[in-house]
N, C-alpha and C positions, 0 to 999 in steps of 0.2 A: 562443357568440358573441352579442353584443347586436345588436339591430335597427339597420339603417342609420338615422342621424339621432339615435342615442343619444349624449348627452354622456358620453364615456368618462373625461375628466379635466378638472377645474376648478382653475385656479391663481389664487389670490387675490392681488391687488395693492392698493396704497394710492394709486391714481391711474390715469391713462389708460395703456393698453397699446398702444403704437404700433409695436412691433417684435416679430416672432416668427420662429422658424426651427426646422426639423426637422433632426436629424442625418442624414447620408447613408444610414444603415441604418434610418431611420424609428423608432428605438426611444427617442429622446430629443427633448424639446421645450423650447425656450428662449423666454422672454418677458421684455420689459422696456419701460420707458416713463417715466412721470413720478415714480416713487418711487425709493427709494434702493437697490434690489436688482434684479439680473438673476437670474431664477429658471430653473433647468434641472431638468426633471422627467422621469422615465422614463414612457413610455407602457406601463404594465403594472407590473412590480415593479422596485424599485431605489431607492437612497438619493437624497433630494433634494439639490440643490446650489444654494447662493445665493452670488452674487458682488456686491460693493458697486458702486454706480454714482453718478454725479454727479446723477442724477435727471432726465436729459434724453436717454434712449436712443431713437435714431431708426432704428437698423439693427442687425441681428444676422445672422451667417452662420457656419455650421460649415465648417471646412476639409474638403477632399475626403476625407481619411482619418478624419474625425470626431474626431481627437485634440485639437482646439482649436476655439475659436470666437472670432470677431472681433465687437467691439461698437463702434458709433458712439455715443459718449457725450459730448455737448456739443461741446467743441472738440477732443477727442482720439479716437484709435482705440486700443483695447486688444485685445491678443490674450491669451486666457486658456486655461489648461489645461482640457480637457473633463472630466478626472477630479477635479481639485482646485479649479478656479476661480482658481488663482493666476495673477498677471500674468506672461506670458512676455516681452512688450514693450509699451510704450505710447509715445505721442507725438502732438503736435498736427500737423495738416496745414498749417494756415494760422492762426496765432494771431489770435483775434478773430472767426473765422468758424466756425460750427457745422458739424460733419460730419453729412451727411444720409443717406448711403448707404455700405454696405460690402458687397462681393460678391467671393467667391473664384472664380478661374478654375480650370479642371481641373488645371493644373500647380502649384497652390498660390499663384500670384500673387494679390495682393489689390488690388482697385480700390475707391477711396473717393472721395466727391465732396462738395463744399460747394456753396453757391449759385453760385459763380463759377469753380470749377476742378475738374479731375479729377486724382487722383494714383494712380500705380501703385506699389505697395509690394512689397518682398520679403517673402513670407509668413513666412519663418523669422526674419528680423531686424527687420522694420519699416522698413528703409531705403527712402526714396523713390527709386525708379529713374527716374521720369519725372513731370513736372508738365505738365498740359495746361490752360492758361488758356482761358476761354470769353469771347469777344467777340461779341455783347453778351449779358451774362447776364440772366436767372437760369435755372439748371438746374431745371426743373420735374419731370423724370423721366429715368430712365436704364435701359438694358438692356445686359447683357453677352452677347455671342454664346456659344453652347454650347461652341465650341472655344476661347473666351477670346482671340480675335485682334481682335475689333472691339467698339466700344461705340457705342450709339445714344443720342443726347441729345434730350430735348424741351426747347426753349428758349422762354421767355416774355420777350419784350422790352418788356413794357408798363411796366416799372419804370425809375426814373431820371428825369433831367431832361426828356427829350423826351416821355414818356408816349405813345409810339407804340402803336397797336393792331397789334402785329406779333409774329412769332415764326417759328421754323423747327424742322425735324427734321433732325439732322445725324448722319452716320456717320463715325467716326474709326477709323483703324488704330491699335491699341493700342501696337504696337511703335515707331511713329514719332510718333504724335499727329497725323499728317496727315489732313485731311478728304478722304474719298473719295466722299461723296455728300451732297446737301442737297435738302430739299423745303421750299418756303416758302409756306404757306397765307396767308390774308388776316388772320390773327390769331395769338395765342399758341398754342403747342403744349403740351398738357398731359401726354401719355403716349406712349410708343413701345414696340414689341415686335418682336424679331427672329423671322423664320421659323427652323425648326430648323437649316437649313444656312447661315443668316446672309446669304442672297442677297437677301432681301426685308425690308422694314420696314413695319409697320403703325403709323399715328399718328392722333391725334385732336386737334382744334384748337377754339379758341373761336369760330370761324366756323360751328360746328355741322356740321363735316365729319369723316368717317373716310376715310382715304386709304391706299392701298398703293403703295409705290414701290420701285424697285430700289436696293439698298444702294450699288452702284457707279454713280455718275453721277446718281442721284436722279430717274430717269425715273418719272413717275407712271403706274401701271398701271390703277388704278380709284379713283374713278369716271373714266370717259373724259372728256377735255376737253370742256366744254360740256354734258355729260350732265345732264339734269334728273331728280332723284329724285322718286318718288311721295311725296306728303306723309305717307302712313302709314308709309313706310319710312325717312323722314328721322329721324336720331337727334338729339334735342334736347339741347344742352349736354352732350355726351359727355365724361366725365372719366376713364374707366377702360377698359382693354382688355387682352386676352390672346390669345396665339397658341397653337393646339393643338400640343402637342409632336410630333405626327405630321405636321404641316404641311397638314392638310386644312381646318381651320376656324379662325375667329377669333370671339371674343365681345367685345361692347362694351356698356357700360351708359350710359344717359342719364338726364336730368332728368325724362323722361316716365314713369319707373318701370319701363321694360322693359329686360331683358338680351336682346340679339339675337345669335343665332349666324349668322355670315355665311360663305359659301364663300370660302376664301382665294384661290382662283383668279379669282373674278369679283366678289366683294362682294355677291352675291345672298343675300338672307335665306333661311335654312333653317328657323329656328324662333325662338320667343321665349317668355319667361316674364316675368310670369304670363300665362296664357292667359285671354282674356275670353270669357264666354258671350255668343253672339250675341243682340243685342237688349237686353242688360242695361246699366244706366247705368254710366258710367265711375267706378270706385271711387277714383280719384285716388291711385294707388300712389305711395309715396315714391321720390325720386330714387335711382338705383343708384350706390353709392359705390365698390364693389370687385367685381372679377370675377377668376376663375381657371379654368384648365383642369387636369383630372386628367392624370397622366402618360400614360395609355393613350389619351387623346383621346375617350373614350366618354362623359365627363361633364364638365360645367362647373358652376361655383358663382357665385352673385351675393349681394351684401348690399346692403341699401337702408335709407333713413332711416325706413322703417316698421318697422325692427328685426326683419326676417325674413331668414334665410339660406336660399337655395333651391339645391338641387342637381338638375340636369336633364340630359337627353341633347341631342344636336345638333338634334333635331326639336322641342325645347321641352317634352318630357314630363318632369314633375317626378318625381324619385325620392323626395325628402323635403324637408320644410321644418323649420326650427328657429327658434323665437323667441329673440331675444337682446337685449342692450342694444345701443347704437350700436356698429357694427363699425368699428374703426380700422385693422385689418390682417387679411389673410386669405391662406392658401396651403395647398395640398395637400402631404402627405408624399411623399417620393420614390417610395414603393411604391404610392401611391394609396389606402392603407387609411384614412388619417386626413385630416380637414380641420381646420386650426387657425385660430382667429379671436382677435383681440385686441379687447377692449372696454374700457369704463371700469370700473376696479376689479377686472377679472379677465380671464384668458385661458381659452379653451375648446379642447379637442380633441374633435372629433365623429367618431364611428365611421361610416366611409363604406362599409363592407362588406369582403368579402374582398379582399386585394391583387390588383390587376389587374382588378377589376370595378368601379372607381370611375366 
């Protein structure tokens, strides 16, 4: 077995790689972006698979059984065979609007989103079973609950004729499209993440806040109303966040170059990376652009514009670092063994150690 932090697989592309996904059994890795192919590779031995694309792939996800994969490719959603790459079905959600996200629920239902709406599709046929328009758009981020019954939306309302500095985090019941909770910070919301049981939602906004709220009703849990944060703990221009799959921790990344692990219950900081040596000058770390949690909750990962990927524990102790090009996408494999990243001109699969020890 290679050392943790070793690049186990490099997938060359002719353009930016904005979308990556692992198969449910963690044996295959798909990547796509600005060139004309979606590439599926075995993590280990196995024949490569290439599928044509329009050259604007923004989302990929494998079906729960791993037999197929969905691709958000410009204005259309494609479902392709996982063994041959052939199209099973395809179709536009909203002609003239690009599809930004595709996510499978546990029952095979597919959720896809443009800037202005969410669609629920029958995974076997591609038929749209529900359309959920968003007023006022744009959809900056989306999370699907683990049980597939709820979606959380990060809404940026700064676009359009009014140019308001506004936004919201919203929770919708997928079966009906009804809104069940909303939190409204003082500016655009960039990202949202559900707790494992979908009872809580973490969000970050352009007013430099990270907030936890109840999915039903939208009651803010932390920070407490009127609570002043210590300047050292305030996350500057946070754009990315993730919830520990075990429900204990959250990780957020900010423009100050730190990835901070916060206790999910209280929002209190548990650890951060990179760690600074006391008394040393500020090295001006690059802004954190992506964060993720390993499935076992024992490790998190961050990527920043200083072109370094860091994997660390909740106390902020680094397991390893890897130098990369600019990271455009990042996620752990379902078994925690691998960390996938999409960069410009290539995608990488990094060895994270034995399954369950990520």
